[in-house]
C-alpha positions in Angstrom: 62.5 -15.4 -22.9 61.1 -17.5 -20.0 60.9 -14.4 -17.9 58.8 -12.6 -20.6 56.5 -15.6 -20.8 56.1 -15.6 -17.0 55.4 -11.8 -17.0 52.8 -12.3 -19.7 51.2 -15.2 -17.8 51.0 -13.1 -14.6 49.4 -10.2 -16.5 46.9 -12.6 -18.1 46.2 -14.1 -14.7 45.6 -10.6 -13.1 43.3 -9.7 -16.0 41.3 -12.8 -15.7 41.0 -12.2 -12.0 39.7 -8.7 -12.6 37.2 -10.0 -15.1 36.2 -12.7 -12.7 35.5 -10.1 -10.0 33.7 -7.9 -12.6 31.0 -5.3 -11.9 27.4 -5.3 -11.0 24.8 -2.7 -12.2 22.4 -1.4 -9.6 19.5 0.9 -9.1 19.3 2.4 -5.6 16.8 4.5 -3.7 19.2 5.2 -0.8 20.5 8.7 -0.4 23.4 9.1 -2.8 26.2 9.6 -0.2 25.0 6.5 1.6 24.9 4.5 -1.6 28.3 5.7 -2.7 29.9 4.8 0.7 28.1 1.5 0.9 29.1 0.4 -2.6 32.7 1.5 -2.2 32.9 -0.6 0.9 31.6 -3.6 -1.1 34.2 -3.1 -3.8 37.0 -2.8 -1.3 36.0 -6.0 0.4 35.1 -8.1 -2.7 36.8 -6.4 -5.7 33.4 -6.1 -7.4 32.6 -2.6 -8.6 29.0 -1.4 -8.4 27.8 0.8 -11.2 24.7 2.5 -9.8 22.0 5.0 -10.6 20.1 6.7 -7.9 16.3 6.9 -8.5 13.3 7.7 -6.3 11.1 4.6 -5.7 8.5 5.4 -8.3 11.2 6.2 -10.9 12.8 2.8 -10.1 9.6 0.9 -10.8 9.0 2.9 -14.0 12.6 2.4 -15.2 12.4 -1.4 -14.5 9.1 -1.6 -16.3 10.4 0.3 -19.4 13.5 -2.0 -19.4 11.7 -5.2 -18.8 12.7 -6.8 -22.1 16.3 -5.8 -21.6 17.1 -5.1 -18.0 20.0 -2.6 -17.4 20.4 -3.3 -13.7 20.6 -6.6 -11.8 19.7 -5.4 -8.2 17.7 -2.7 -6.6 18.9 -1.6 -3.2 16.8 0.5 -0.9 13.5 2.2 -1.5 10.1 2.0 0.2 9.1 -1.7 0.5 5.7 -0.9 -1.1 7.5 -0.1 -4.4 9.3 -3.4 -4.2 5.9 -5.2 -3.7 4.6 -3.3 -6.8 7.6 -4.4 -8.8 7.0 -8.0 -7.8 3.4 -7.8 -8.9 4.5 -6.4 -12.3 7.0 -9.3 -12.8 10.0 -7.0 -12.6 11.9 -8.7 -9.8 13.2 -12.3 -9.2 13.0 -14.5 -6.1 16.2 -15.2 -4.1 16.3 -16.8 -0.7 19.6 -15.8 0.6 21.5 -18.1 3.0 22.2 -15.1 5.2 18.5 -13.9 5.5 17.9 -15.8 8.7 18.3 -12.8 10.9 15.5 -10.8 9.1 12.1 -11.4 10.9 9.6 -13.2 8.8 7.2 -10.3 8.7 9.8 -8.1 7.0 10.5 -10.3 4.0 8.5 -11.8 1.1 7.6 -15.5 1.7 8.6 -16.3 -1.9 11.9 -14.3 -1.6 11.1 -11.5 -4.0 12.1 -8.8 -1.6 13.7 -8.4 1.8 13.5 -5.6 4.3 16.6 -3.7 5.4 15.3 -1.0 7.8 12.3 0.9 9.0 11.6 4.5 9.3 8.5 6.4 10.4 6.8 9.3 8.6 7.2 12.5 10.6 7.0 16.2 10.3 10.1 18.4 10.4 9.9 22.2 11.2 12.5 24.9 10.9 12.3 26.5 14.3 13.7 29.9 13.2 11.3 30.2 10.3 8.4 29.1 12.4 9.2 31.7 15.0 9.5 34.4 12.3 6.1 33.4 10.9 4.4 33.0 14.2 3.5 29.3 13.7 4.0 26.3 15.9 5.4 22.9 14.7 2.5 20.7 13.7 1.9 17.6 15.9 -1.0 16.0 14.1 -2.3 15.3 10.6 -5.2 17.6 11.5 -2.7 20.5 12.3 -1.4 20.4 8.7 -4.8 21.6 7.4 -4.8 24.8 9.6 -5.0 28.0 7.6 -1.8 29.4 9.2 0.2 26.8 7.2 -1.1 27.9 3.8 1.8 27.6 1.3 4.2 26.6 4.1 4.4 22.8 3.8 6.3 20.7 1.3 6.1 17.0 0.5 7.0 14.8 -2.4 4.8 13.8 -5.4 3.3 10.3 -4.9 3.8 9.4 -8.5 7.5 9.6 -8.2 8.1 9.1 -4.5 7.5 6.1 -2.4 7.6 8.3 0.7 4.6 10.4 -0.6 2.7 7.3 -1.6 3.2 6.0 1.9 1.5 9.2 3.1 -1.6 8.3 1.1 -1.6 4.7 2.4 -1.0 5.9 6.0 -4.1 8.2 5.8 -6.2 5.2 4.6 -5.5 3.7 8.0 -5.9 6.9 9.9 -9.4 7.2 8.3 -10.1 3.5 8.7 -10.1 2.7 5.0 -12.6 5.5 4.0 -11.0 6.8 0.8 -13.5 9.6 0.4 -12.2 11.0 3.7 -8.6 10.4 2.6 -9.0 12.4 -0.6 -11.0 15.1 1.1 -8.1 15.5 3.5 -5.5 15.5 0.7 -7.4 18.2 -1.2 -7.5 20.4 1.9 -3.8 19.6 2.5 -3.0 20.6 -1.1 -4.1 24.2 -0.3 -1.2 24.3 2.2 1.4 22.6 0.0 3.8 25.0 -1.8 5.2 22.3 -4.1 5.5 18.6 -4.6 9.1 17.4 -5.1 10.4 14.4 -7.1 12.2 12.8 -4.1 10.9 12.1 -0.6 14.0 13.4 1.1 14.1 16.8 -0.7 11.4 18.6 1.3 13.3 18.1 4.6 16.5 19.4 3.0 14.6 22.6 2.0 13.4 22.9 5.6 17.0 22.6 6.9 18.1 25.7 4.9 14.9 27.7 5.7 13.5 27.7 2.2 10.2 26.3 3.6 9.3 26.0 7.2 7.5 22.5 7.3 7.9 19.2 5.5 6.7 15.7 5.6 9.2 12.9 5.2 11.0 10.0 6.9 12.4 10.5 10.4 16.0 9.2 9.6 16.4 11.8 6.9 15.2 14.5 9.3 17.4 13.2 12.2 20.4 13.6 10.0 19.6 17.2 9.3 19.2 17.8 13.1 22.5 16.2 13.9 24.2 18.3 11.3 23.0 21.4 13.3 20.1 22.5 11.2 17.6 24.4 13.4 14.8 21.9 13.1 12.4 20.0 15.4 10.9 16.6 14.5 7.3 15.7 15.5 5.2 12.6 14.9 1.4 12.9 14.2 -0.6 12.1 17.3 -3.3 10.1 15.3 -0.6 7.6 14.3 1.8 7.4 11.5 3.0 5.0 8.8 6.5 3.8 8.2 8.6 2.6 5.4 10.2 -0.8 5.2 13.2 -0.1 3.0 13.9 -3.2 1.0 16.0 -4.9 -1.6 15.2 -7.0 -4.7 17.0 -8.8 -7.5 15.9 -7.6 -11.0 14.3 -10.3 -13.2 16.6 -11.0 -16.1 19.5 -9.0 -14.7 22.8 -9.7 -16.6 25.0 -9.7 -13.4 23.0 -12.1 -11.4 26.0 -13.8 -9.7 27.5 -10.6 -8.5 24.1 -9.2 -7.7 23.6 -12.1 -5.3 27.0 -11.5 -3.7 26.0 -7.8 -3.2 22.6 -8.9 -1.8 24.3 -11.3 0.7 26.9 -8.7 1.7 24.3 -6.0 2.4 22.5 -8.4 4.7 25.5 -9.8 6.5 28.5 -7.5 6.5 29.2 -5.6 9.7 30.7 -2.7 7.6 27.5 -2.5 5.6 25.5 -2.3 8.8 27.8 0.4 10.1 27.2 2.5 7.0 23.4 2.3 7.3 23.6 3.2 11.0 25.6 6.4 10.2 22.4 7.6 8.4 20.2 7.0 11.5 18.0 4.3 10.0 16.8 1.4 12.2 18.0 -1.9 10.9 15.5 -4.8 11.4 17.9 -7.7 11.4 17.9 -9.4 14.8 20.9 -8.2 16.8 21.6 -5.3 14.5 23.3 -2.2 16.0 21.3 1.1 16.3 22.5 4.7 16.4 21.5 6.4 19.7 20.0 9.4 17.8 17.8 7.2 15.5 14.0 7.4 16.0 12.5 3.9 16.2 8.9 3.1 15.3 8.7 1.7 18.9 9.1 5.3 20.2 5.9 6.7 18.5 2.4 5.7 17.7 2.1 3.9 14.4 -0.9 2.6 12.3 -1.1 -1.1 11.5 -0.1 -1.3 7.8 -1.0 -4.1 5.3 2.1 -4.0 3.1 0.6 -6.5 0.7 -2.5 -4.4 0.0 -0.6 -1.1 -0.1 2.0 -2.4 -2.5 -0.4 -4.2 -4.8 0.1 -2.8 -8.3 -3.7 -2.4 -8.9 -4.4 -0.7 -5.6 -1.4 1.6 -6.1 -2.5 2.5 -9.6 -6.0 3.3 -8.5 -4.8 5.6 -5.6 -2.3 7.4 -7.8 -4.7 7.9 -10.6 -7.2 9.5 -8.2 -4.5 11.7 -6.6 -3.4 12.8 -10.1 -7.0 13.4 -11.4 -8.2 15.2 -8.3 -5.1 17.0 -7.1 -1.9 16.7 -9.1 -3.4 17.7 -12.5 -5.1 20.7 -11.0 -1.9 22.5 -9.9 
């Protein structure tokens, strides 16, 4: 009898421990294999299971806005920092000043703690060298090159309404053209003539280049480096006029139901050596002081970049105005 009671007590204790560890619901804009590996490591180290949905940056903001009255996730990991700033402006995220955020430089985190940067990655062009040779074109090396008639229908990029990567293209061009939006949209209209299609995700165009479906794409360097390391016949070039870069970030969701476990995941992503190792495998450049770097990763220190104002670019009103104009003048006309 006593043995039965002891067994039942142990079962109850184990069950209560499992409940205590629990789960956390997350949205992520990381590439799905990276997100899966990262969250599995977290579960192995903490016992907390991450139930995640992979969304592009624009989709994440839209989903959080639609669910504002009843949030279905408690943390958003990854995604262009401009999307996180937009989410903050819309009241969709909550402040959290993590005790392990000290290694992140001040310029890469929100002063009030609404978002924190994880890694940076420049916008670059990727060209399939075999397709380019067949078509008699050279890899583009400037924003101006992309408008050349020989690239007509041969370039792919994402849709800025769903992709933070593509929105970053628009904001980058604002700096290239010194804030003159008329010149920006004149450029984008001319570029549109050479775009074969706009994808939902920012990393999708590069994957299409890797398999030769399209010869040229615009995207982030770390996604493109991964393709090159995996032996895709590609070359990566940076625009000579200067380029923008993403500050991939992380935020807690306002009103999230799993706030305690969400904070544990937040802290773990910032501090765990195994978390850093997973990121490095995907050729991103971590911004925390002292963080490791993959030798094949392309740092923003290696290329010419524009000086970005993250606060302006991520402002919800500024973003809405730029996207509306892009949709009205370009997207709706395809």
